[in-house]
C-alpha positions as CSV (number, residue, x, y, z in Angstrom):
1,M,10.0,-3.6,28.5
2,I,8.4,-6.8,27.4
3,G,9.4,-8.4,24.1
4,N,12.6,-9.1,22.3
5,G,13.2,-5.5,21.1
6,K,13.0,-6.4,17.4
7,K,11.4,-3.7,15.2
8,D,11.1,-5.8,12.1
9,L,8.0,-5.4,10.0
10,A,6.2,-8.5,8.7
11,V,5.2,-6.8,5.5
12,I,7.6,-7.2,2.5
13,V,7.4,-4.5,-0.1
14,V,7.3,-5.9,-3.6
15,R,8.3,-3.4,-6.2
16,D,7.1,-4.4,-9.6
17,A,6.2,-1.0,-10.9
18,D,9.2,-1.0,-13.3
19,A,8.0,-4.2,-14.9
20,V,4.5,-2.9,-15.2
21,V,5.7,0.4,-16.8
22,A,7.9,-1.6,-19.2
23,A,4.9,-3.8,-20.2
24,L,2.7,-0.8,-20.7
25,R,5.2,0.9,-22.9
26,D,5.5,-2.2,-25.0
27,E,1.7,-2.4,-25.4
28,L,1.6,1.3,-26.2
29,A,4.1,0.9,-29.0
30,R,1.7,-1.6,-30.7
31,A,-1.6,0.1,-29.6
32,T,-4.3,1.0,-32.0
33,D,-5.8,4.5,-31.8
34,E,-8.8,3.0,-30.1
35,V,-6.9,1.8,-27.0
36,R,-4.1,4.3,-27.0
37,P,-5.8,6.8,-24.6
38,G,-6.4,4.1,-22.0
39,L,-2.9,2.8,-22.2
40,E,-1.4,6.3,-21.9
41,R,-3.5,6.9,-18.8
42,A,-2.4,3.6,-17.3
43,L,1.2,4.3,-18.1
44,A,1.0,7.7,-16.4
45,L,-0.5,6.1,-13.3
46,A,2.1,3.4,-13.1
47,E,5.0,5.9,-13.6
48,A,3.6,8.0,-10.8
49,R,3.8,5.1,-8.4
50,T,7.3,4.0,-9.4
51,G,9.1,6.3,-6.9
52,A,6.9,5.6,-3.9
53,A,8.8,5.0,-0.6
54,D,8.5,1.7,1.2
55,A,6.6,3.3,4.1
56,E,4.0,4.7,1.7
57,L,3.5,1.3,0.1
58,R,3.2,-0.4,3.5
59,G,0.8,2.4,4.6
60,R,-1.4,1.9,1.6
61,W,-1.4,-1.9,2.2
62,A,-2.2,-1.4,5.9
63,A,-5.0,1.1,5.1
64,R,-6.6,-1.4,2.7
65,R,-6.4,-4.2,5.3
66,I,-7.8,-1.9,8.1
67,T,-10.7,-0.7,6.1
68,A,-11.5,-4.1,4.4
69,G,-13.5,-5.2,7.5
70,G,-15.6,-2.0,7.5
71,Y,-13.5,0.2,9.8
72,Q,-14.1,3.8,8.9
73,G,-12.3,5.9,11.6
74,P,-8.8,7.3,12.0
75,L,-6.2,4.9,10.6
76,D,-3.8,5.4,13.6
77,S,-6.3,4.8,16.4
78,V,-6.5,1.9,18.8
79,A,-9.5,0.6,16.9
80,A,-7.6,0.7,13.6
81,V,-4.7,-1.3,15.2
82,K,-7.3,-3.8,16.4
83,A,-8.9,-4.0,12.9
84,L,-5.5,-4.6,11.3
85,R,-4.5,-7.3,13.8
86,Q,-7.9,-9.0,13.1
87,A,-7.3,-8.8,9.4
88,E,-3.7,-10.0,9.8
89,P,-3.4,-12.1,12.9
90,G,0.3,-12.8,12.4
91,L,1.2,-9.1,13.1
92,S,2.6,-8.3,16.5
93,L,1.1,-5.3,18.4
94,R,4.2,-3.2,17.7
95,Q,4.1,-4.1,13.9
96,A,0.4,-3.2,13.7
97,V,0.9,0.1,15.5
98,Q,3.7,1.0,13.1
99,L,1.7,0.0,10.1
100,S,-1.3,1.9,11.2
101,R,0.8,5.0,11.7
102,E,2.2,4.6,8.2
103,A,-1.3,4.2,6.9
104,A,-2.4,7.5,8.6
105,A,0.6,9.3,7.1
106,V,-0.4,8.4,3.5
107,P,-2.8,11.3,2.4
108,S,-4.6,9.2,-0.2
109,A,-5.2,6.4,2.2
110,K,-7.3,8.3,4.6
111,P,-11.0,7.4,4.6
């Protein structure tokens, strides 16, 4: 096998949903009746994303990067891997394949 055998992914998952939820709760506590419905909806959306697995977050990111250049096909195809590597040239082939598989596994990420 060619390569050094490392399976590290180049994508770092940043979890700031807790901070976003806290900020939305603070704003909601001071909100007027006019803006309250929008803040309540934003809070519900942020809370729904708080427990997302790392693979799901990476998959969503990869799906956005794959489709940013106009690619419309299956997210785990060879063409999707190529689109991802063009969008993110620093990714190895192995990393791009793994990320495209994670993108395809996220139901909301499918085109």
